[in-house]
C-alpha positions as CSV (number, residue, x, y, z in Angstrom):
1,X,3.1,-30.4,1.5
2,X,-0.6,-30.8,0.7
3,X,-0.5,-32.4,-2.6
4,X,-2.6,-29.6,-4.0
5,X,-1.6,-28.3,-7.4
6,X,-2.1,-25.0,-9.3
7,X,-3.9,-25.7,-12.6
8,X,-3.9,-22.3,-14.1
9,X,-4.3,-18.5,-13.8
10,X,-7.1,-16.4,-15.1
11,X,-6.7,-12.6,-15.5
12,X,-9.3,-9.9,-15.7
13,X,-8.6,-6.2,-16.6
14,X,-10.8,-3.8,-14.7
15,X,-11.3,-0.2,-15.6
16,X,-13.6,1.4,-13.1
17,X,-14.9,4.9,-13.8
18,X,-14.3,7.5,-11.1
19,X,-17.1,10.0,-10.4
20,X,-14.8,12.9,-11.4
21,X,-11.2,13.5,-12.3
22,X,-8.5,12.6,-9.8
23,X,-5.0,14.2,-9.9
24,X,-2.6,12.1,-7.9
25,X,0.6,13.6,-6.9
26,X,2.5,10.6,-8.1
27,X,1.4,11.1,-11.7
28,X,2.5,14.8,-12.3
29,X,0.2,16.9,-14.5
30,X,-2.2,14.1,-15.2
31,X,-5.9,13.8,-14.5
32,X,-7.0,10.2,-13.8
33,X,-10.6,9.3,-14.7
34,X,-10.6,5.5,-13.9
35,X,-9.3,3.0,-11.4
36,X,-7.3,0.5,-13.4
37,X,-6.5,-3.0,-12.0
38,X,-5.4,-6.4,-13.1
39,X,-7.3,-9.1,-11.1
40,X,-6.0,-12.6,-11.1
41,X,-7.6,-15.9,-10.0
42,X,-5.1,-18.7,-9.2
43,X,-7.0,-22.0,-9.7
44,X,-6.2,-25.4,-8.1
45,X,-7.1,-29.0,-8.6
46,X,-8.8,-28.9,-5.1
47,X,-11.5,-26.6,-6.3
48,X,-10.0,-23.7,-4.3
49,X,-9.2,-20.4,-6.1
50,X,-7.1,-17.7,-4.7
51,X,-7.5,-14.1,-5.8
52,X,-5.2,-11.1,-6.0
53,X,-4.8,-7.9,-8.0
54,X,-2.2,-5.3,-9.0
55,X,-2.5,-1.7,-10.2
56,X,-2.5,-1.2,-14.0
57,X,-2.8,1.2,-16.8
58,X,-5.6,2.0,-19.3
59,X,-5.4,-0.8,-21.9
60,X,-4.1,-3.3,-19.4
61,X,-0.9,-5.4,-18.8
62,X,-1.5,-8.9,-20.1
63,X,0.5,-11.7,-18.5
64,X,-1.9,-14.5,-17.7
65,X,-0.1,-17.0,-20.0
66,X,3.4,-16.8,-18.6
67,X,2.0,-16.9,-15.0
68,X,0.1,-20.1,-15.9
69,X,3.2,-21.6,-17.5
70,X,5.4,-20.9,-14.5
71,X,2.9,-21.9,-11.8
72,X,1.0,-24.9,-13.3
73,X,1.8,-28.0,-11.3
74,X,3.1,-26.1,-8.3
75,X,1.8,-26.6,-4.8
76,X,0.4,-23.2,-3.6
77,X,1.6,-24.0,-0.1
78,X,5.2,-23.8,-1.4
79,X,5.6,-20.1,-1.0
80,X,9.4,-20.1,-1.2
81,X,9.5,-22.2,-4.3
82,X,7.0,-20.1,-6.1
83,X,8.7,-16.9,-5.0
84,X,11.8,-18.1,-6.8
85,X,9.8,-18.7,-9.9
86,X,8.2,-15.2,-9.6
87,X,11.7,-13.7,-9.4
88,X,12.3,-15.0,-12.9
89,X,9.1,-13.3,-14.1
90,X,10.3,-10.2,-12.3
91,X,13.4,-10.1,-14.5
92,X,11.5,-9.7,-17.8
93,X,8.0,-8.6,-16.9
94,X,5.8,-6.7,-14.5
95,X,6.3,-7.0,-10.8
96,X,4.7,-10.3,-9.9
97,X,4.8,-10.2,-6.0
98,X,1.0,-9.7,-5.8
99,X,0.6,-13.3,-7.0
100,X,1.9,-14.4,-3.6
101,X,-1.2,-12.9,-2.0
102,X,-3.4,-15.4,-3.9
103,X,-1.3,-18.3,-2.5
104,X,-2.1,-17.1,1.0
105,X,-5.8,-16.8,0.0
106,X,-5.7,-20.5,-1.1
107,X,-3.8,-21.6,2.0
108,X,-6.2,-19.8,4.3
109,X,-9.3,-21.2,2.5
110,X,-7.8,-24.7,2.6
111,X,-7.2,-24.4,6.4
112,X,-10.5,-22.6,7.0
113,X,-8.7,-19.7,8.7
114,X,-8.1,-16.0,7.9
115,X,-4.5,-15.2,6.9
116,X,-3.8,-13.1,10.0
117,X,-4.6,-16.2,12.2
118,X,-2.2,-18.4,10.1
119,X,0.5,-15.7,10.8
120,X,-0.1,-15.6,14.5
121,X,-2.2,-12.4,14.6
122,X,-5.6,-11.4,15.9
123,X,-8.6,-9.5,14.6
124,X,-8.1,-6.6,16.9
125,X,-9.3,-3.4,15.1
126,X,-6.4,-1.2,13.9
127,X,-6.3,2.6,14.0
128,X,-6.7,4.0,10.5
129,X,-5.4,7.2,9.1
130,X,-7.2,8.9,6.3
131,X,-4.7,9.0,3.4
132,X,-5.0,11.7,0.7
133,X,-3.6,11.5,-2.8
134,X,-3.8,14.9,-4.4
135,X,-3.1,18.5,-3.8
136,X,-6.1,20.7,-2.8
137,X,-6.3,24.4,-1.8
138,X,-6.2,24.9,1.9
139,X,-9.9,25.7,2.3
140,X,-10.9,22.5,0.4
141,X,-8.5,20.4,2.4
142,X,-9.8,21.9,5.7
143,X,-13.3,20.8,4.7
144,X,-12.0,17.4,3.9
145,X,-10.2,17.0,7.2
146,X,-13.3,18.2,9.1
147,X,-15.4,15.5,7.3
148,X,-12.8,12.8,8.3
149,X,-12.7,14.0,11.9
150,X,-16.5,13.9,12.0
151,X,-16.3,10.3,10.8
152,X,-14.0,9.4,13.7
153,X,-10.5,9.5,12.1
154,X,-7.8,10.6,14.5
155,X,-5.1,11.0,11.9
156,X,-4.8,12.3,8.4
157,X,-2.0,12.2,5.9
158,X,-1.5,15.3,3.8
159,X,0.4,15.6,0.5
160,X,2.8,18.3,-0.4
161,X,4.8,18.8,-3.6
162,X,6.8,21.9,-2.8
163,X,7.7,24.0,0.3
164,X,4.9,26.5,-0.4
165,X,2.4,23.6,0.3
166,X,3.5,23.7,3.9
167,X,0.9,26.5,4.4
168,X,-1.8,23.8,3.9
169,X,-0.2,21.8,6.8
170,X,-0.1,24.9,9.0
171,X,-3.7,25.7,8.4
172,X,-4.8,22.2,9.1
173,X,-2.7,22.1,12.3
174,X,-4.1,25.5,13.4
175,X,-7.7,24.3,12.9
176,X,-7.1,20.8,14.4
177,X,-4.4,21.2,17.1
178,X,-4.9,17.7,18.5
179,X,-5.1,15.8,15.2
180,X,-2.2,13.5,14.3
181,X,-0.8,14.5,10.9
182,X,1.4,12.6,8.5
183,X,3.0,14.5,5.6
184,X,3.9,12.8,2.3
185,X,6.2,14.6,-0.2
186,X,5.9,11.8,-2.8
187,X,9.5,12.2,-3.9
188,X,10.3,8.5,-3.9
189,X,9.0,7.7,-7.3
190,X,6.5,8.9,-10.0
191,X,4.7,7.7,-13.0
192,X,5.8,10.0,-15.8
193,X,2.9,10.4,-18.2
194,X,3.1,14.1,-18.9
195,X,6.2,15.4,-17.2
196,X,9.2,14.6,-15.0
197,X,8.6,14.7,-11.3
198,X,10.4,17.3,-9.1
199,X,13.0,15.9,-6.8
200,X,14.5,17.4,-3.6
201,X,18.1,17.4,-2.4
202,X,18.9,16.4,1.2
203,X,19.3,20.1,1.9
204,X,15.9,21.0,0.5
205,X,14.2,18.1,2.3
206,X,15.9,19.1,5.6
207,X,14.5,22.7,5.2
208,X,11.0,21.3,4.8
209,X,11.5,19.0,7.8
210,X,12.6,22.0,9.9
211,X,9.3,23.7,9.0
212,X,7.4,20.5,10.0
213,X,9.1,20.4,13.3
214,X,7.9,24.0,14.0
215,X,4.3,23.1,13.0
216,X,4.5,20.1,15.4
217,X,2.6,16.9,15.9
218,X,3.8,15.3,12.7
219,X,3.9,11.5,13.0
220,X,6.2,11.2,10.1
221,X,7.6,12.9,6.9
222,X,7.2,10.4,4.1
223,X,9.3,10.0,1.0
224,X,11.1,13.3,0.9
225,X,13.9,11.8,-1.3
226,X,14.1,9.3,-4.2
227,X,13.5,5.7,-3.0
228,X,17.1,4.5,-3.7
229,X,18.9,7.4,-2.0
230,X,19.6,5.4,1.1
231,X,22.6,7.5,2.2
232,X,20.5,10.7,1.7
233,X,17.8,9.3,3.9
234,X,20.3,8.4,6.6
235,X,21.8,12.0,6.5
236,X,18.3,13.6,6.5
237,X,17.3,11.5,9.5
238,X,20.3,12.8,11.5
239,X,19.3,16.4,10.6
240,X,15.7,16.4,11.9
241,X,13.6,15.3,14.9
242,X,10.7,14.6,12.6
243,X,10.4,10.8,11.9
244,X,11.3,9.9,8.3
245,X,9.4,7.3,6.4
246,X,9.9,5.4,3.1
247,X,10.1,2.2,1.2
248,X,6.6,1.8,-0.2
249,X,7.7,1.1,-3.8
250,X,11.2,-0.2,-3.5
251,X,12.2,-3.5,-5.3
252,X,12.1,-6.6,-3.2
253,X,13.1,-7.2,0.4
254,X,16.8,-6.6,-0.2
255,X,16.2,-2.9,-0.8
256,X,14.3,-2.6,2.4
257,X,17.2,-4.0,4.3
258,X,19.3,-1.2,2.8
259,X,17.2,1.3,4.7
260,X,17.6,-0.7,7.9
261,X,21.4,-1.3,7.4
262,X,22.0,2.4,7.2
263,X,19.6,3.5,10.0
264,X,17.9,5.5,7.2
265,X,14.2,5.6,8.3
266,X,12.1,5.7,11.4
267,X,9.1,4.1,9.6
268,X,9.3,1.4,6.9
269,X,6.4,1.2,4.5
270,X,6.6,-1.6,1.9
271,X,3.4,-2.7,0.3
272,X,2.9,-6.4,0.3
273,X,1.2,-6.2,-3.1
274,X,4.0,-4.2,-4.7
275,X,7.3,-5.0,-3.0
276,X,7.4,-8.1,-0.8
277,X,4.4,-10.4,-0.7
278,X,3.0,-11.3,2.7
279,X,5.8,-13.7,3.9
280,X,8.6,-11.4,3.1
281,X,6.7,-8.5,4.7
282,X,6.6,-10.4,8.0
283,X,10.4,-11.2,7.7
284,X,11.3,-7.5,7.1
285,X,8.9,-6.4,9.8
286,X,10.7,-8.7,12.3
287,X,14.0,-7.2,11.4
288,X,12.5,-3.6,11.6
289,X,11.2,-4.4,15.1
290,X,14.7,-5.5,16.2
291,X,16.1,-2.2,14.9
292,X,13.4,-0.1,16.6
293,X,11.9,0.9,13.3
294,X,8.1,1.1,12.9
295,X,6.5,-1.0,10.1
296,X,3.4,0.7,8.5
297,X,2.7,-0.7,5.0
298,X,1.6,1.4,2.1
299,X,-1.9,0.2,1.0
300,X,-2.8,2.4,-1.9
301,X,-3.5,-0.2,-4.6
302,X,-7.0,-1.8,-4.5
303,X,-9.2,-3.7,-2.0
304,X,-7.3,-7.0,-2.4
305,X,-3.9,-5.3,-1.8
306,X,-5.5,-3.4,1.1
307,X,-6.8,-6.7,2.6
308,X,-3.4,-8.4,2.3
309,X,-1.6,-5.5,4.0
310,X,-4.2,-5.4,6.8
311,X,-3.5,-9.1,7.5
312,X,0.2,-8.2,7.7
313,X,-0.6,-5.3,10.1
314,X,-2.8,-7.7,12.2
315,X,0.0,-10.3,12.3
316,X,2.7,-7.8,13.5
317,X,0.4,-5.8,15.8
318,X,1.1,-2.7,13.7
319,X,0.2,0.7,15.0
320,X,-1.5,2.3,12.0
321,X,-3.3,1.3,8.8
322,X,-3.3,3.6,5.8
323,X,-6.9,4.1,4.6
324,X,-7.0,5.7,1.1
325,X,-9.8,8.2,1.1
326,X,-9.6,11.3,-1.1
327,X,-12.8,11.7,-3.2
328,X,-13.3,10.7,-5.9
329,X,-10.7,8.1,-4.7
330,X,-13.1,6.6,-2.2
331,X,-13.3,3.2,-0.5
332,X,-16.2,2.4,-2.9
333,X,-13.9,3.2,-5.9
334,X,-10.8,1.4,-4.9
335,X,-13.0,-1.3,-3.4
336,X,-15.1,-1.8,-6.5
337,X,-13.5,-5.1,-7.4
338,X,-14.8,-6.8,-4.2
339,X,-18.3,-7.4,-3.1
340,X,-17.8,-5.7,0.3
341,X,-15.6,-2.5,0.3
342,X,-13.7,-1.8,3.5
343,X,-15.0,0.7,6.1
344,X,-13.6,2.6,9.0
345,X,-15.7,2.8,12.2
346,X,-14.7,5.1,15.1
347,X,-11.3,5.5,13.5
348,X,-10.7,1.8,13.4
349,X,-10.6,-0.8,10.5
350,X,-11.3,-4.5,11.2
351,X,-9.4,-7.4,9.7
352,X,-11.7,-9.7,7.9
353,X,-12.2,-12.9,9.9
354,X,-13.3,-15.1,7.0
355,X,-10.9,-17.8,5.5
356,X,-8.0,-16.6,3.4
357,X,-7.9,-12.9,2.5
358,X,-11.5,-12.8,3.5
359,X,-12.8,-11.1,0.3
360,X,-15.1,-12.0,-2.6
361,X,-14.8,-10.6,-6.1
362,X,-17.7,-8.5,-7.4
363,X,-18.4,-10.3,-10.6
364,X,-20.4,-7.4,-12.0
365,X,-17.2,-5.3,-12.0
366,X,-14.5,-8.0,-12.5
367,X,-16.4,-10.4,-14.9
368,X,-15.8,-14.2,-15.0
369,X,-17.8,-16.8,-13.1
């Protein structure tokens, strides 16, 4: 061990205004006007600070004090030991797995290397797919897709909430016959602010999958069922030739192994900031590779979560990187907490080659020193 010690944790609540209202499919019947995040700085006695962030709500989720109490005196290199402590926080508080990202930021800065290099990866650019978050009429969505294709994207993920929305997928496919499409039903989970989400049975999901087969060129069908219905996912996978994806917001690595144990998905999508942390993500990705399952992390949190997942993708040589982009949810909005938002060039996104996670906080947005 390095002898370095964590001395404390500082938290900042960020509420960043969006240019107009945004209606994500995972918050039914609710218009969002801000990007909410909790940003954390994990400080050490070596003068190195690691940063991380988690999604939040208006008003914030305050847990700086318990994190400081649990982590003070710990060596940030001791990932396993700290993950055990975070598991105790997980029992009674918000999901704390994003804190592990800050440990890697510290370890990378201490070593003078980017996280992907510490994990055995390279900075090869990764193909990005433009990921939408809301339902739009077909004509507006066609304009959106045309803009993304003009920017160099070779894949787009569309949202659907009911079978009638398949007409949007059909129209996009007709207009862009060569474009790779992903389709996300967002039935895995929901934030219930105004109303309960709609859920599909295996039979209903299979009927949609059959339509997607007919449309053709669908890379995967994402979260057609609730995230804990592992047997349902396994049955659905046997009923369709369209690859089935899920796992973005399950709890801890053990639940991801449930998908793999039951041959339930073709694509596993845990977000390092929400589900696993970076180390567990690599462990699950190794198991997925052995089982012939693709590993394509969810990245829809904020720029720090995105950076961490991109390091994971670079380390495992992943095939796709989700790039959230659905105005007003733009790279500038979800990247507001960092000084340099991420960009896609010629359909590719580049892992940052600076030490640690490779990002700097924008103090005008986040506050602090």
